[in-house]
BALOBA-1460 file (C-alpha; in Angstrom, 3 decimals):
// residues 181
<rec num="1" residu="m" x="-60.058" y="12.488" z="4.670"/>
<rec num="2" residu="r" x="-56.289" y="12.519" z="5.533"/>
<rec num="3" residu="t" x="-53.875" y="10.345" z="3.518"/>
<rec num="4" residu="s" x="-50.785" y="9.147" z="5.047"/>
<rec num="5" residu="v" x="-47.453" y="10.946" z="4.049"/>
<rec num="6" residu="l" x="-45.878" y="7.602" z="3.134"/>
<rec num="7" residu="k" x="-48.585" y="6.954" z="0.706"/>
<rec num="8" residu="k" x="-47.854" y="9.971" z="-1.424"/>
<rec num="9" residu="p" x="-45.868" y="9.100" z="-4.601"/>
<rec num="10" residu="v" x="-43.554" y="12.016" z="-4.125"/>
<rec num="11" residu="v" x="-42.522" y="10.954" z="-0.678"/>
<rec num="12" residu="r" x="-41.928" y="7.199" z="-1.803"/>
<rec num="13" residu="v" x="-39.753" y="8.468" z="-4.630"/>
<rec num="14" residu="v" x="-37.625" y="10.509" z="-2.301"/>
<rec num="15" residu="l" x="-37.281" y="7.773" z="0.252"/>
<rec num="16" residu="a" x="-36.266" y="5.449" z="-2.459"/>
<rec num="17" residu="v" x="-33.576" y="7.913" z="-3.783"/>
<rec num="18" residu="v" x="-32.339" y="8.307" z="-0.179"/>
<rec num="19" residu="a" x="-32.034" y="4.615" z="0.312"/>
<rec num="20" residu="v" x="-30.201" y="4.040" z="-2.946"/>
<rec num="21" residu="a" x="-27.807" y="6.899" z="-2.105"/>
<rec num="22" residu="l" x="-27.271" y="5.427" z="1.492"/>
<rec num="23" residu="a" x="-26.475" y="1.958" z="0.069"/>
<rec num="24" residu="v" x="-24.100" y="3.407" z="-2.705"/>
<rec num="25" residu="g" x="-22.453" y="5.582" z="-0.124"/>
<rec num="26" residu="v" x="-21.863" y="2.681" z="2.388"/>
<rec num="27" residu="y" x="-20.491" y="0.631" z="-0.552"/>
<rec num="28" residu="w" x="-18.239" y="3.249" z="-1.808"/>
<rec num="29" residu="f" x="-16.662" y="4.640" z="1.497"/>
<rec num="30" residu="e" x="-16.723" y="1.359" z="3.470"/>
<rec num="31" residu="p" x="-16.978" y="3.149" z="6.569"/>
<rec num="32" residu="w" x="-16.600" y="0.054" z="8.706"/>
<rec num="33" residu="k" x="-12.965" y="0.026" z="8.043"/>
<rec num="34" residu="l" x="-12.387" y="3.073" z="10.225"/>
<rec num="35" residu="f" x="-12.915" y="0.722" z="13.194"/>
<rec num="36" residu="v" x="-11.381" y="-2.379" z="11.886"/>
<rec num="37" residu="d" x="-7.559" y="-2.801" z="11.877"/>
<rec num="38" residu="q" x="-5.652" y="-5.558" z="9.887"/>
<rec num="39" residu="t" x="-2.241" y="-6.414" z="11.484"/>
<rec num="40" residu="v" x="0.221" y="-8.368" z="9.432"/>
<rec num="41" residu="r" x="3.429" y="-9.882" z="10.896"/>
<rec num="42" residu="e" x="5.493" y="-11.178" z="8.003"/>
<rec num="43" residu="e" x="9.049" y="-12.249" z="8.463"/>
<rec num="44" residu="l" x="11.510" y="-11.197" z="5.926"/>
<rec num="45" residu="p" x="11.806" y="-13.944" z="3.309"/>
<rec num="46" residu="q" x="14.925" y="-16.017" z="3.061"/>
<rec num="47" residu="a" x="16.892" y="-16.156" z="-0.186"/>
<rec num="48" residu="a" x="17.272" y="-19.631" z="-1.653"/>
<rec num="49" residu="v" x="20.182" y="-21.745" z="-0.340"/>
<rec num="50" residu="p" x="22.420" y="-23.114" z="-3.079"/>
<rec num="51" residu="t" x="22.490" y="-26.897" z="-3.168"/>
<rec num="52" residu="a" x="25.191" y="-27.458" z="-5.754"/>
<rec num="53" residu="p" x="28.887" y="-26.330" z="-5.093"/>
<rec num="54" residu="v" x="29.429" y="-22.874" z="-6.365"/>
<rec num="55" residu="d" x="32.888" y="-22.181" z="-5.229"/>
<rec num="56" residu="g" x="34.686" y="-25.258" z="-6.639"/>
<rec num="57" residu="s" x="35.510" y="-26.754" z="-3.327"/>
<rec num="58" residu="g" x="32.729" y="-29.433" z="-3.261"/>
<rec num="59" residu="a" x="30.835" y="-27.737" z="-0.657"/>
<rec num="60" residu="p" x="27.845" y="-25.394" z="-1.241"/>
<rec num="61" residu="s" x="28.698" y="-21.745" z="-0.775"/>
<rec num="62" residu="a" x="27.095" y="-19.886" z="1.940"/>
<rec num="63" residu="p" x="24.627" y="-17.335" z="0.718"/>
<rec num="64" residu="a" x="25.303" y="-13.786" z="1.282"/>
<rec num="65" residu="g" x="23.013" y="-11.824" z="3.531"/>
<rec num="66" residu="p" x="20.303" y="-9.626" z="2.112"/>
<rec num="67" residu="e" x="21.422" y="-6.071" z="0.953"/>
<rec num="68" residu="v" x="19.369" y="-3.198" z="1.683"/>
<rec num="69" residu="l" x="19.300" y="-0.934" z="-1.583"/>
<rec num="70" residu="a" x="17.121" y="1.746" z="-0.260"/>
<rec num="71" residu="t" x="15.264" y="2.914" z="2.842"/>
<rec num="72" residu="g" x="12.695" y="5.532" z="3.711"/>
<rec num="73" residu="t" x="10.458" y="6.783" z="6.547"/>
<rec num="74" residu="f" x="6.778" y="7.363" z="5.967"/>
<rec num="75" residu="i" x="5.060" y="10.874" z="6.378"/>
<rec num="76" residu="s" x="1.365" y="11.456" z="6.750"/>
<rec num="77" residu="h" x="-0.816" y="12.649" z="3.881"/>
<rec num="78" residu="e" x="-4.638" y="12.067" z="3.945"/>
<rec num="79" residu="h" x="-4.281" y="9.832" z="7.076"/>
<rec num="80" residu="d" x="-1.674" y="9.619" z="9.826"/>
<rec num="81" residu="t" x="0.948" y="7.220" z="8.765"/>
<rec num="82" residu="e" x="4.089" y="5.982" z="10.206"/>
<rec num="83" residu="g" x="6.730" y="3.280" z="9.712"/>
<rec num="84" residu="t" x="9.818" y="2.622" z="7.438"/>
<rec num="85" residu="v" x="10.323" y="1.045" z="4.030"/>
<rec num="86" residu="k" x="13.146" y="-0.999" z="2.785"/>
<rec num="87" residu="v" x="14.141" y="-2.242" z="-0.647"/>
<rec num="88" residu="i" x="16.056" y="-5.608" z="-0.046"/>
<rec num="89" residu="k" x="17.919" y="-7.591" z="-2.713"/>
<rec num="90" residu="f" x="18.579" y="-11.176" z="-1.787"/>
<rec num="91" residu="s" x="21.732" y="-13.376" z="-3.014"/>
<rec num="92" residu="d" x="19.482" y="-15.060" z="-5.466"/>
<rec num="93" residu="g" x="18.662" y="-11.748" z="-7.140"/>
<rec num="94" residu="g" x="15.076" y="-11.497" z="-5.739"/>
<rec num="95" residu="r" x="13.940" y="-8.230" z="-4.458"/>
<rec num="96" residu="v" x="11.310" y="-7.183" z="-2.027"/>
<rec num="97" residu="l" x="9.913" y="-3.945" z="-0.775"/>
<rec num="98" residu="r" x="9.417" y="-4.337" z="3.022"/>
<rec num="99" residu="l" x="7.301" y="-2.226" z="5.152"/>
<rec num="100" residu="e" x="8.179" y="-2.270" z="8.887"/>
<rec num="101" residu="g" x="6.171" y="-0.832" z="11.818"/>
<rec num="102" residu="l" x="3.577" y="0.360" z="9.468"/>
<rec num="103" residu="n" x="0.499" y="2.214" z="11.098"/>
<rec num="104" residu="t" x="-1.894" y="3.825" z="9.042"/>
<rec num="105" residu="s" x="-5.722" y="4.069" z="8.851"/>
<rec num="106" residu="n" x="-7.570" y="1.184" z="7.026"/>
<rec num="107" residu="g" x="-9.494" y="2.349" z="4.081"/>
<rec num="108" residu="p" x="-11.105" y="1.087" z="0.731"/>
<rec num="109" residu="d" x="-8.823" y="-0.178" z="-2.157"/>
<rec num="110" residu="l" x="-5.461" y="0.703" z="-0.697"/>
<rec num="111" residu="r" x="-2.369" y="-0.209" z="-2.639"/>
<rec num="112" residu="v" x="1.340" y="-0.213" z="-2.301"/>
<rec num="113" residu="w" x="2.958" y="1.886" z="-5.146"/>
<rec num="114" residu="l" x="6.474" y="2.414" z="-5.996"/>
<rec num="115" residu="t" x="6.627" y="5.745" z="-7.733"/>
<rec num="116" residu="d" x="8.748" y="8.456" z="-9.396"/>
<rec num="117" residu="a" x="6.961" y="11.387" z="-7.695"/>
<rec num="118" residu="p" x="8.581" y="13.571" z="-5.072"/>
<rec num="119" residu="v" x="7.282" y="13.074" z="-1.405"/>
<rec num="120" residu="k" x="5.756" y="16.519" z="-0.474"/>
<rec num="121" residu="e" x="4.455" y="17.507" z="2.972"/>
<rec num="122" residu="g" x="0.843" y="18.208" z="3.739"/>
<rec num="123" residu="t" x="-1.856" y="18.459" z="1.242"/>
<rec num="124" residu="a" x="0.499" y="19.269" z="-1.588"/>
<rec num="125" residu="g" x="1.520" y="15.674" z="-1.511"/>
<rec num="126" residu="w" x="-1.713" y="13.963" z="-1.358"/>
<rec num="127" residu="r" x="-2.371" y="13.481" z="-5.036"/>
<rec num="128" residu="v" x="0.946" y="13.627" z="-6.908"/>
<rec num="129" residu="f" x="1.796" y="9.934" z="-6.982"/>
<rec num="130" residu="d" x="-0.304" y="9.197" z="-9.937"/>
<rec num="131" residu="d" x="0.940" y="12.040" z="-12.183"/>
<rec num="132" residu="g" x="4.019" y="10.184" z="-13.277"/>
<rec num="133" residu="a" x="5.202" y="6.639" z="-13.442"/>
<rec num="134" residu="h" x="4.171" y="4.162" z="-10.791"/>
<rec num="135" residu="v" x="4.184" y="0.425" z="-10.201"/>
<rec num="136" residu="s" x="1.441" y="-1.137" z="-8.079"/>
<rec num="137" residu="l" x="2.883" y="-3.947" z="-6.004"/>
<rec num="138" residu="g" x="-0.656" y="-4.956" z="-5.009"/>
<rec num="139" residu="k" x="-3.214" y="-4.499" z="-2.346"/>
<rec num="140" residu="l" x="-2.060" y="-3.331" z="1.044"/>
<rec num="141" residu="k" x="-1.978" y="-6.567" z="3.191"/>
<rec num="142" residu="g" x="-2.810" y="-4.699" z="6.361"/>
<rec num="143" residu="n" x="-2.756" y="-1.162" z="7.824"/>
<rec num="144" residu="k" x="-0.610" y="-2.321" z="10.625"/>
<rec num="145" residu="g" x="2.575" y="-4.286" z="11.083"/>
<rec num="146" residu="d" x="5.280" y="-5.649" z="8.843"/>
<rec num="147" residu="q" x="4.822" y="-6.928" z="5.213"/>
<rec num="148" residu="n" x="6.647" y="-7.777" z="2.097"/>
<rec num="149" residu="y" x="6.026" y="-6.984" z="-1.559"/>
<rec num="150" residu="t" x="7.924" y="-8.768" z="-4.399"/>
<rec num="151" residu="l" x="9.489" y="-6.478" z="-6.814"/>
<rec num="152" residu="p" x="9.009" y="-7.544" z="-10.465"/>
<rec num="153" residu="a" x="12.316" y="-8.386" z="-12.140"/>
<rec num="154" residu="d" x="11.901" y="-5.845" z="-14.752"/>
<rec num="155" residu="v" x="11.443" y="-2.929" z="-12.450"/>
<rec num="156" residu="d" x="14.396" y="-0.488" z="-12.810"/>
<rec num="157" residu="l" x="14.738" y="0.907" z="-9.263"/>
<rec num="158" residu="s" x="16.783" y="3.922" z="-10.598"/>
<rec num="159" residu="k" x="13.543" y="5.357" z="-11.981"/>
<rec num="160" residu="y" x="11.564" y="5.168" z="-8.839"/>
<rec num="161" residu="t" x="12.071" y="7.316" z="-5.819"/>
<rec num="162" residu="s" x="9.237" y="6.909" z="-3.396"/>
<rec num="163" residu="v" x="6.655" y="4.537" z="-2.009"/>
<rec num="164" residu="s" x="3.111" y="5.618" z="-1.301"/>
<rec num="165" residu="i" x="0.081" y="3.891" z="0.501"/>
<rec num="166" residu="w" x="-2.301" y="4.961" z="-2.168"/>
<rec num="167" residu="c" x="-6.125" y="4.914" z="-1.956"/>
<rec num="168" residu="d" x="-7.038" y="3.691" z="-5.513"/>
<rec num="169" residu="r" x="-10.618" y="4.540" z="-5.045"/>
<rec num="170" residu="f" x="-10.211" y="8.095" z="-3.992"/>
<rec num="171" residu="d" x="-6.951" y="8.887" z="-5.788"/>
<rec num="172" residu="v" x="-5.066" y="10.022" z="-2.664"/>
<rec num="173" residu="s" x="-2.074" y="9.057" z="-0.756"/>
<rec num="174" residu="f" x="-2.550" y="8.075" z="2.839"/>
<rec num="175" residu="g" x="1.061" y="8.435" z="3.508"/>
<rec num="176" residu="a" x="4.515" y="8.139" z="1.529"/>
<rec num="177" residu="a" x="8.286" y="7.651" z="2.006"/>
<rec num="178" residu="e" x="10.955" y="9.007" z="-0.062"/>
<rec num="179" residu="l" x="13.710" y="6.341" z="-0.891"/>
<rec num="180" residu="s" x="17.332" y="6.939" z="0.077"/>
<rec num="181" residu="r" x="19.938" y="4.810" z="-1.603"/>
């Protein structure tokens, strides 16, 4: 009498383990993101316009334009990444980190980090950004396009020299830009 291979307890256990491993792998790696792009087209925010006279003439003062404090160009690390980054200060004192023309891969748990790490080419730069000080500005809004991230008022920009698109799940940089002041 022949028994079906699927009725053997060892085969059932192996199939169950394979099914669980596959489910965990799909959850952890989120492979569908390789085929789905998220494009963001945010405009540069406008500084608050004063409503009260500031110059003593009785008329509201015209706000000064935004000031670019630092700029950088992305290089690729784990994934091809291109685009530029700007740190912009508005007349009301608010600051944003702006990504322009960003083009990188989508991935699980991507963050925008302001860091004190040097930007290094190739695999030498993939994992350096969590070695020192960094500030997470939040989840990456989209892997393509233009987007803004508010800088907290207590962030001392003189301590941070780079920006990384950081995959928090796998502790690796997709791409990074050195900030020039």
